[in-house]
C-alpha positions as CSV (number, residue, x, y, z in Angstrom):
1,M,-41.5,49.5,57.0
2,G,-43.6,47.8,54.5
3,N,-45.6,44.9,53.3
4,A,-43.7,42.0,51.9
5,D,-46.3,41.4,49.3
6,A,-46.2,43.2,46.0
7,P,-48.6,46.2,45.8
8,S,-52.0,45.3,44.4
9,L,-52.8,47.8,41.6
10,G,-56.2,46.4,40.5
11,P,-58.0,47.8,37.5
12,E,-57.8,51.4,38.8
13,G,-54.3,51.5,40.0
14,R,-52.9,51.6,43.5
15,L,-54.7,53.4,46.4
16,A,-53.1,55.8,48.8
17,I,-54.5,56.8,52.2
18,I,-53.5,60.2,53.5
19,A,-53.6,59.6,57.3
20,G,-54.2,62.2,59.9
21,R,-55.3,61.8,63.5
22,G,-57.8,59.3,64.9
23,Q,-58.9,55.8,64.2
24,L,-60.4,56.3,60.7
25,P,-57.2,55.9,58.7
26,V,-56.6,52.5,60.3
27,Y,-60.1,51.3,59.6
28,L,-59.7,52.3,56.0
29,A,-56.3,50.6,55.6
30,Q,-57.8,47.4,57.0
31,A,-60.9,47.7,54.8
32,A,-58.8,48.2,51.7
33,R,-56.6,45.2,52.5
34,Q,-59.7,43.1,53.0
35,A,-60.8,44.1,49.6
36,G,-57.6,42.8,48.1
37,E,-55.7,46.1,47.9
38,S,-52.2,47.0,49.3
39,P,-52.6,50.7,50.1
40,L,-49.8,53.1,50.6
41,I,-50.2,55.0,53.8
42,I,-49.0,58.6,53.7
43,A,-48.8,59.3,57.4
44,L,-48.8,63.1,58.2
45,K,-46.0,63.9,60.6
46,N,-47.1,64.9,64.1
47,E,-50.7,64.0,63.2
48,A,-51.1,60.3,62.3
49,D,-51.1,57.7,64.9
50,D,-48.4,55.1,64.6
51,R,-50.6,52.0,64.1
52,F,-49.8,50.9,60.5
53,D,-47.7,47.8,61.1
54,G,-47.6,45.6,58.0
55,F,-48.5,48.4,55.6
56,D,-46.3,50.5,53.3
57,V,-45.9,53.8,55.1
58,V,-44.4,57.1,54.0
59,H,-44.1,60.0,56.5
60,A,-44.7,63.4,55.1
61,G,-45.2,66.9,56.5
62,V,-48.7,68.4,55.9
63,G,-47.3,71.0,53.5
64,D,-44.7,68.8,51.8
65,L,-46.4,68.7,48.4
66,A,-43.2,67.8,46.6
67,L,-42.5,64.6,48.7
68,I,-46.2,63.6,48.4
69,Q,-46.3,64.0,44.7
70,A,-43.0,62.1,44.3
71,R,-44.3,59.1,46.3
72,L,-47.6,59.1,44.5
73,R,-45.8,58.9,41.2
74,D,-43.2,56.4,42.2
75,E,-45.8,54.0,43.8
76,G,-48.2,54.1,40.8
77,I,-50.9,55.8,42.9
78,T,-54.1,56.7,40.9
79,R,-56.6,57.0,43.8
80,V,-56.3,58.9,47.1
81,V,-58.5,58.9,50.1
82,M,-58.1,61.6,52.8
83,S,-58.8,60.5,56.3
84,G,-58.3,61.6,59.9
85,G,-58.0,65.0,61.6
86,V,-55.3,67.6,61.2
87,A,-54.9,69.6,64.4
88,R,-52.4,72.2,63.0
89,R,-52.3,73.9,59.7
90,P,-48.8,74.3,58.2
91,E,-47.0,77.6,58.3
92,W,-46.1,79.1,55.0
93,R,-42.4,78.2,55.6
94,E,-43.4,74.5,55.8
95,I,-45.0,74.4,52.3
96,K,-42.7,72.6,49.8
97,P,-44.4,73.0,46.5
98,T,-44.0,71.0,43.3
99,F,-43.0,72.9,40.2
100,K,-46.6,72.9,39.0
101,T,-47.9,74.3,42.2
102,L,-45.2,76.9,42.7
103,L,-47.3,79.7,41.3
104,K,-50.2,78.6,43.5
105,V,-48.3,79.1,46.8
106,P,-49.7,82.7,47.5
107,S,-53.3,81.5,47.1
108,V,-52.5,78.3,49.2
109,V,-51.1,80.5,52.0
110,R,-54.2,82.8,51.9
111,T,-56.5,79.8,52.2
112,L,-54.5,78.3,55.1
113,I,-54.6,81.7,56.9
114,S,-58.2,82.8,56.3
115,G,-60.2,79.8,54.9
116,G,-62.5,77.5,56.9
117,D,-61.9,73.8,57.0
118,D,-64.0,73.1,53.9
119,A,-62.1,75.7,51.9
120,V,-58.8,74.2,52.9
121,L,-60.0,70.7,52.0
122,Q,-61.2,71.9,48.6
123,M,-57.8,73.4,48.1
124,V,-56.0,70.1,49.0
125,I,-58.3,68.1,46.8
126,K,-57.4,70.4,43.8
127,L,-53.7,70.1,44.5
128,I,-53.8,66.3,44.7
129,E,-56.0,66.1,41.5
130,A,-53.3,68.3,39.8
131,M,-50.9,65.5,40.7
132,G,-52.9,63.1,38.4
133,C,-54.8,61.3,41.1
134,R,-58.5,60.8,41.7
135,I,-59.8,61.7,45.2
136,I,-62.3,59.2,46.6
137,G,-64.4,59.2,49.8
138,A,-63.9,57.0,52.9
139,H,-67.3,55.6,52.3
140,E,-66.2,54.2,49.0
141,I,-63.5,52.2,50.7
142,A,-65.6,51.2,53.8
143,P,-69.3,51.7,53.0
144,G,-70.3,49.7,56.1
145,L,-69.1,52.7,58.2
146,L,-72.0,54.9,57.0
147,A,-74.7,55.5,59.6
148,R,-78.1,54.0,59.0
149,T,-81.4,55.6,59.6
150,G,-83.0,55.0,63.0
151,P,-81.7,53.9,66.4
152,L,-78.6,51.8,66.1
153,G,-79.0,50.2,69.6
154,R,-81.6,49.3,72.1
155,H,-82.4,52.9,73.1
156,G,-84.2,55.6,71.1
157,P,-84.9,59.3,71.6
158,T,-87.9,60.5,73.6
159,E,-90.1,63.4,72.6
160,D,-87.8,65.8,74.6
161,D,-84.8,64.3,72.9
162,L,-86.4,64.8,69.4
163,R,-86.9,68.5,70.3
164,D,-83.3,68.8,71.2
165,I,-82.3,67.0,68.0
166,G,-84.3,69.5,66.0
167,K,-82.7,72.5,67.7
168,A,-79.2,71.1,67.3
169,V,-79.8,70.3,63.6
170,E,-80.8,73.9,63.0
171,A,-77.6,75.1,64.8
172,A,-75.3,72.6,63.1
173,E,-76.6,73.5,59.6
174,A,-76.1,77.2,60.3
175,L,-72.6,76.5,61.7
176,G,-71.8,74.4,58.6
177,R,-72.9,77.2,56.2
178,L,-70.3,79.4,57.9
179,D,-67.7,76.6,57.4
180,I,-66.9,76.4,61.1
181,G,-67.9,73.0,62.4
182,Q,-70.2,70.0,62.1
183,G,-71.6,69.6,65.6
184,A,-73.9,71.2,68.1
185,V,-75.4,70.3,71.5
186,S,-78.9,71.2,72.7
187,V,-80.1,70.7,76.2
188,G,-83.7,71.4,77.2
189,G,-84.5,72.9,73.8
190,R,-81.6,75.4,74.0
191,V,-78.4,75.2,72.0
192,V,-75.6,75.2,74.6
193,A,-72.4,74.4,72.6
194,L,-71.2,74.7,69.0
195,E,-68.2,72.8,67.5
196,G,-65.3,75.0,66.6
197,V,-61.7,74.3,65.6
198,E,-61.2,72.4,68.8
199,G,-63.3,69.4,67.6
200,T,-66.2,67.4,69.0
201,D,-64.5,65.7,71.9
202,Q,-63.2,69.1,73.3
203,M,-66.7,70.6,72.8
204,L,-68.2,67.8,74.8
205,Q,-65.6,68.4,77.5
206,R,-66.7,72.0,77.6
207,V,-70.3,70.9,78.1
208,S,-69.1,68.8,81.0
209,E,-67.4,71.8,82.6
210,L,-70.4,74.0,82.1
211,R,-72.6,71.4,83.9
212,A,-70.1,71.2,86.7
213,A,-70.2,75.0,87.0
214,G,-74.0,75.1,87.1
215,R,-74.3,76.9,83.8
216,I,-76.3,74.0,82.2
217,S,-79.2,72.3,84.0
218,T,-78.3,68.9,85.5
219,R,-82.0,67.9,85.3
220,R,-82.1,67.9,81.5
221,R,-79.8,65.7,79.5
222,G,-79.5,66.9,76.0
223,V,-78.3,65.6,72.6
224,L,-75.2,65.9,70.4
225,V,-75.9,66.2,66.7
226,K,-73.3,65.9,63.9
227,L,-74.1,66.8,60.3
228,C,-72.3,67.3,57.0
229,K,-71.9,71.0,56.1
230,P,-74.5,72.1,53.5
231,Q,-71.6,72.6,51.0
232,Q,-69.7,69.4,52.2
233,D,-67.7,67.4,49.6
234,M,-68.5,63.8,50.4
235,R,-65.0,62.9,49.5
236,A,-63.4,64.4,52.6
237,D,-64.1,65.1,56.3
238,L,-67.4,63.3,56.8
239,P,-68.8,63.7,60.3
240,T,-67.4,60.8,62.4
241,I,-68.2,59.3,65.8
242,G,-66.5,56.6,67.7
243,L,-66.0,55.3,71.3
244,S,-64.3,58.5,72.4
245,T,-67.3,60.5,71.2
246,L,-69.6,58.3,73.2
247,E,-67.4,58.4,76.3
248,N,-67.4,62.2,76.3
249,A,-71.2,62.3,75.7
250,I,-71.6,60.2,78.8
251,R,-69.3,62.5,80.8
252,A,-71.3,65.5,79.5
253,G,-74.5,63.9,80.8
254,L,-76.2,63.7,77.4
255,A,-79.1,61.4,76.5
256,G,-77.7,60.5,73.1
257,I,-76.0,61.2,69.8
258,A,-77.7,61.8,66.4
259,V,-75.7,61.7,63.2
260,E,-76.8,62.2,59.6
261,A,-77.7,58.8,58.0
262,G,-75.8,58.0,54.9
263,R,-73.5,61.0,55.4
264,A,-71.7,60.3,58.6
265,L,-69.3,57.5,59.7
266,V,-69.7,55.3,62.8
267,L,-66.4,53.7,63.9
268,D,-66.3,50.4,65.7
269,E,-70.1,50.3,65.7
270,A,-70.6,47.0,67.6
271,A,-68.4,48.2,70.5
272,L,-69.9,51.7,70.5
273,I,-73.5,50.4,70.5
274,A,-72.7,47.9,73.3
275,A,-71.3,50.7,75.4
276,A,-74.2,53.0,74.6
277,D,-76.7,50.3,75.5
278,M,-75.0,49.7,78.8
279,A,-74.9,53.4,79.6
280,G,-78.5,54.0,78.6
281,L,-77.7,56.4,75.7
282,F,-79.2,56.3,72.2
283,V,-77.3,56.6,69.0
284,V,-79.5,57.4,66.0
285,G,-79.2,58.1,62.3
286,I,-81.4,61.0,61.2
287,D,-82.5,62.6,58.0
288,A,-81.2,66.2,58.5
289,G,-83.5,67.4,55.8
290,L,-86.5,66.7,58.1
291,D,-84.9,68.8,60.9
292,G,-84.1,65.6,62.8
293,K,-87.6,64.2,62.5
294,G,-86.6,61.5,60.1
295,V,-86.1,59.0,62.9
296,S,-87.7,55.6,62.6
């Protein structure tokens, strides 16, 4: 399972993409190849989608640090980008440490049990850096994925929508400070849903169910906002939206989606905007520091 071409090391050494769930790892692999690189894909077992034909792929368990370090060393990897979601944290029995990380296992287990997502990501970053690699952000591989300020399609937010954006920004920032999630939904000036460990799509499905049950007004549409956490490391887990986000926003009866400009990723933007335009939804990049008012 590999690329017939010799790996492209470039001036900074070879790149590895640690791939979890979703489309982002595939986008990054393709962007890296277009830039002349031959990335190694470390596909996390039971997480990564199997869509890496033509790339060098290694399958590793989420907690198999020894295997990951060995492949990073053997393949001459100097840079690593972490991408995609991880639905399940490994059990302590699944952690296979390297010799250097053996003494860190107790703190790793404590973080996995009680730490929020950001705490876990920071732990993973430190472990990979201890393997001699530099962690880089997805936006450094594919800067074109970063959301721009203002409406991305034909439709823009109304005054009522701007009010919902402001309310959802406040909620998402508070949620982020607690290291819980990145998204919130406001309908009619009232926050009705916060993103937890289930993720954005499941939160939107919950909004759909609440509407169907009459718990949320069907006369007012509402807005999804996704922001970086205040303490967010830009090298990992940037807020991301794609076609599935839009489809679930439509099912939830929302008026649109607002994401943080320059600090959120928009996948397959052309197709997403075409679908949003057809459905009458807006997608907008905002300056969260202005409580969502930074929309031009």
